[in-house]
C-alpha positions in Angstrom: 21.1 -10.7 -26.5 22.2 -14.3 -25.8 22.9 -13.4 -22.0 18.9 -11.9 -21.8 17.7 -15.1 -23.6 19.7 -17.0 -21.1 18.1 -15.2 -18.5 14.6 -15.3 -19.6 14.8 -19.4 -20.2 16.0 -19.5 -16.7 13.0 -17.3 -15.6 10.6 -19.6 -17.3 12.0 -22.7 -16.0 11.3 -21.4 -12.5 7.8 -20.1 -13.5 7.1 -23.6 -15.0 7.8 -25.2 -11.5 5.9 -22.6 -9.4 2.9 -23.5 -11.8 3.5 -27.0 -11.5 3.4 -26.8 -7.5 0.3 -24.6 -7.6 -1.6 -27.4 -9.7 -0.5 -30.6 -8.1 1.3 -29.7 -4.8 4.4 -29.5 -3.2 5.3 -33.0 -2.6 5.2 -34.0 -6.1 8.1 -31.6 -7.0 10.3 -32.3 -3.9 13.3 -34.3 -6.0 13.1 -31.3 -8.6 13.8 -28.8 -5.7 16.6 -30.6 -4.1 18.1 -30.7 -8.0 18.0 -27.1 -8.3 19.1 -25.8 -4.9 22.5 -27.7 -6.1 22.3 -25.9 -9.5 25.4 -24.4 -10.7 23.8 -21.3 -11.6 23.4 -18.7 -8.8 20.2 -17.3 -10.3 18.1 -20.4 -10.3 19.1 -21.1 -6.6 18.2 -17.4 -6.2 14.7 -17.5 -7.8 14.3 -21.0 -5.8 14.6 -19.2 -2.5 12.3 -16.7 -3.7 9.6 -19.2 -5.1 9.8 -21.4 -1.4 8.6 -18.5 0.2 4.9 -18.9 -0.4 5.5 -22.9 0.3 6.7 -23.0 3.7 6.8 -26.6 5.1 9.5 -28.5 6.8 11.2 -29.7 3.6 11.3 -25.8 2.1 12.5 -24.6 5.6 15.4 -27.0 5.4 16.2 -25.9 1.9 16.1 -22.3 2.5 18.4 -22.9 5.9 21.0 -24.6 3.2 20.8 -21.8 1.1 21.7 -19.5 4.1 25.5 -21.0 3.7 25.4 -20.7 -0.3 28.5 -19.5 -2.1 26.7 -16.4 -3.4 25.7 -13.7 -1.2 22.4 -13.1 -3.1 21.1 -16.3 -2.7 21.6 -15.9 0.9 19.7 -12.7 1.1 16.7 -14.2 -0.7 16.8 -17.2 1.8 16.7 -14.5 4.6 13.9 -12.6 3.1 12.0 -16.0 2.2 12.3 -17.5 6.1 10.6 -14.0 7.2 7.2 -15.8 8.2 9.3 -18.7 10.2 10.2 -18.1 13.6 11.5 -21.0 15.2 14.7 -21.4 17.4 16.6 -23.6 14.9 16.2 -20.7 11.9 17.0 -17.8 14.4 20.3 -19.3 15.5 20.9 -19.9 11.8 20.0 -16.3 10.5 21.9 -15.2 13.4 25.1 -16.6 12.3 24.6 -14.2 9.1 25.4 -11.4 11.2 28.8 -12.0 10.7 28.8 -12.8 7.1 31.5 -11.0 5.2 29.3 -9.1 2.9 27.1 -6.3 4.6 23.9 -6.9 2.3 23.6 -10.3 4.4 24.3 -8.6 7.5 21.7 -6.1 6.9 18.9 -8.5 5.9 20.1 -10.8 9.0 19.4 -7.3 11.3 16.0 -7.1 9.9 15.2 -10.5 9.9 15.8 -11.0 13.5 14.2 -7.6 14.6 10.9 -8.6 12.4 10.7 -12.3 14.2 11.7 -11.2 17.4 10.5 -13.3 20.5 12.8 -11.5 23.2 12.8 -7.9 22.5 14.6 -6.4 25.5 17.3 -9.6 25.3 17.9 -8.7 21.2 18.2 -5.0 21.9 21.1 -5.8 24.3 22.9 -8.2 22.0 22.4 -5.6 18.9 23.5 -2.7 20.9 27.1 -4.8 21.0 27.2 -4.7 17.1 30.0 -2.7 15.9 28.6 -2.5 12.1 31.1 -0.2 10.1 29.0 -0.4 6.4 26.7 2.4 6.2 24.0 0.4 4.4 24.0 -2.7 7.0 24.2 -0.3 9.9 21.1 1.6 8.5 19.4 -1.8 8.5 20.7 -2.4 12.0 19.1 1.2 13.2 15.9 0.4 11.1 15.3 -3.0 13.2 16.3 -1.5 16.6 13.6 1.4 16.1 11.4 -1.6 15.2 11.7 -3.2 18.7 11.8 -0.3 20.7 15.1 1.6 20.9 14.2 5.2 20.9 17.4 6.5 20.2 18.0 5.5 16.7 15.2 7.1 14.6 17.3 10.7 14.9 20.5 9.1 14.1 18.7 7.7 10.8 17.2 10.8 10.1 20.6 12.7 10.3 22.3 10.0 8.3 19.7 10.5 5.3 20.9 14.0 4.8 24.4 12.6 4.3 24.5 9.2 2.8 24.3 8.3 -0.9 20.9 7.8 -2.8 21.1 4.2 -2.5 21.5 4.5 1.3 18.6 7.2 1.7 16.3 4.8 -0.5 16.9 1.9 2.2 16.0 4.4 5.0 13.2 5.7 3.4 11.7 2.0 2.8 12.8 1.0 6.1 11.0 3.8 8.0 8.0 3.0 6.0 7.8 -0.5 6.8 8.1 0.0 10.5 6.2 3.5 10.7 3.2 2.0 12.4 5.4 0.1 14.9 6.9 3.4 16.3 6.3 5.4 19.2 4.4 8.6 18.5 7.4 10.7 19.5 9.4 8.8 16.7 6.8 9.2 14.3 6.4 13.1 14.8 10.1 13.0 14.1 9.5 11.4 11.0 6.7 13.4 9.9 8.4 16.7 10.5 11.6 15.5 8.7 9.2 14.6 5.3 7.8 17.9 5.5 11.2 19.9 5.7 13.2 17.7 3.7 14.3 19.1 0.3 16.4 17.6 -2.2 16.5 19.3 -5.8 18.9 16.7 -7.2 16.7 13.6 -6.2 17.0 10.7 -8.2 14.2 8.7 -9.5 14.8 5.8 -7.1 15.1 8.0 -4.1 11.9 10.0 -5.2 9.8 7.0 -5.1 11.2 5.7 -1.8 10.4 9.2 -0.2 7.1 9.3 -1.5 6.4 5.8 -0.2 7.1 7.2 3.3 5.3 10.6 3.0 2.2 8.6 2.0 2.9 6.2 5.0 3.0 9.3 7.3 0.1 10.8 5.9 -2.0 7.9 5.7 -1.2 5.8 8.8 -4.3 4.5 10.9 -2.8 4.5 14.2 -1.1 6.9 16.6 2.0 5.3 17.3 2.7 1.8 19.3 2.9 3.8 22.6 4.1 7.0 24.1 5.9 7.9 27.7 3.3 9.2 30.2 4.4 12.2 32.0 5.2 9.8 35.1 7.1 7.5 33.2 9.4 10.0 31.9 9.9 11.7 35.2 11.1 8.2 36.3 13.4 7.8 33.3 14.6 11.1 34.6 14.9 10.2 38.0 16.9 6.8 37.2 19.4 8.9 35.0 19.9 11.1 38.3 20.2 8.3 40.4 22.4 6.1 38.3 24.9 8.5 36.9 26.0 9.9 40.3 29.9 9.0 39.4 29.4 12.3 37.0 28.4 14.5 40.0 30.5 17.6 39.7 32.7 16.3 36.7 34.4 18.8 34.5 34.2 18.0 31.0 35.8 19.1 27.5 33.9 19.7 24.5 35.9 17.8 21.5 35.7 16.2 18.5 35.5 12.1 18.7 38.8 10.6 18.1 39.8 9.2 14.7 41.5 6.5 16.3 38.6 5.5 18.4 35.9 2.8 17.1 32.7 4.2 18.7 31.1 5.2 22.1 27.9 6.0 23.2 26.1 8.8 25.1 25.6 8.0 29.0 22.0 9.2 28.7 20.5 8.6 25.5 22.9 5.8 24.0 23.3 8.0 20.8 26.4 6.6 19.0 29.7 8.9 18.5 32.1 7.8 15.9 33.7 8.9 12.6 31.2 6.8 10.5 28.7 8.7 8.3 25.6 9.5 10.3 26.9 9.5 13.6 27.7 12.1 16.4 31.6 13.8 15.5 31.6 15.8 18.6 30.1 16.3 22.2 31.4 16.4 25.8 34.0 14.2 27.2 34.9 13.5 30.9 38.1 11.8 31.3 38.3 10.3 34.6 35.4 7.9 33.8 36.0 8.3 30.1 32.3 8.9 29.4 30.8 11.2 26.5 27.5 13.1 26.7 25.9 14.4 23.5 25.0 18.2 23.2 21.2 17.6 23.8 21.9 15.5 27.1 24.1 18.1 28.2 22.1 21.1 28.5 19.2 18.7 30.1 21.8 17.4 32.9 24.4 20.1 33.3 22.7 22.0 35.9 21.6 18.7 37.7 25.1 17.3 38.1 26.9 20.6 38.5 28.7 20.2 35.6 31.5 22.4 34.3 33.2 22.7 30.9 37.2 23.2 30.7 38.3 26.3 29.2 
């Protein structure tokens, strides 16, 4: 009971500050804000970060950037979230450093922030493809971000992961896909719609049911038809590019095998789908030992005859 009273009191203090800022203006309360950012109570600092999201200016931006270095990871994620409307270079570099945080919640928020505020999507895609994220929740947030900026390979991985992970990660995936649905290609939107129509979980939790229902409603009510779609000509060019750029695999002999436990991760040479022993990733495929290349089952079927591949018995 005493704990609840203390929490309520702290919340009242922040609510009071919010009312006073709205009434007399931000500038009149800068000294108080500077004191609160140094408060010993992590909850006060976190609530301050939430408050500042509605009052972005040079001072509040600097306060939020300082809170990115806070000793509490919960304060850090609130600061990242509150900076979502700020896209300048200094903030981006500060958030980028959060990608190496020891806490997966901070890393996941950092991935999403960078993808939502991206200025050079292709450059960011290349950077994020090099990230070796081991935590399932943070990796799902990374994949949601990659899908948002145009990676055509990760929605399938997210949907596959959804069937295997715990309810907290399923909630994160459903909400993440709902957030970015309008930004996806028509192909990815169809994958999600098909998944929503066929997915069944008789033991679904209340939290997951709410997140899944939100995704379902987004699928049904989406105004657009997807951000873009490859034309037949573009698809043919992509196919031809693979034929020309993967000649080192001509006449290759593959072995069908499970992905080694000793390896960290690899990608399909053609579609960039991920192999690893982490939940949600491909666990087996076709391996070519001379070039150490992995090819997923789907791409192997597509390109087998084109490259005259054989499978070792």
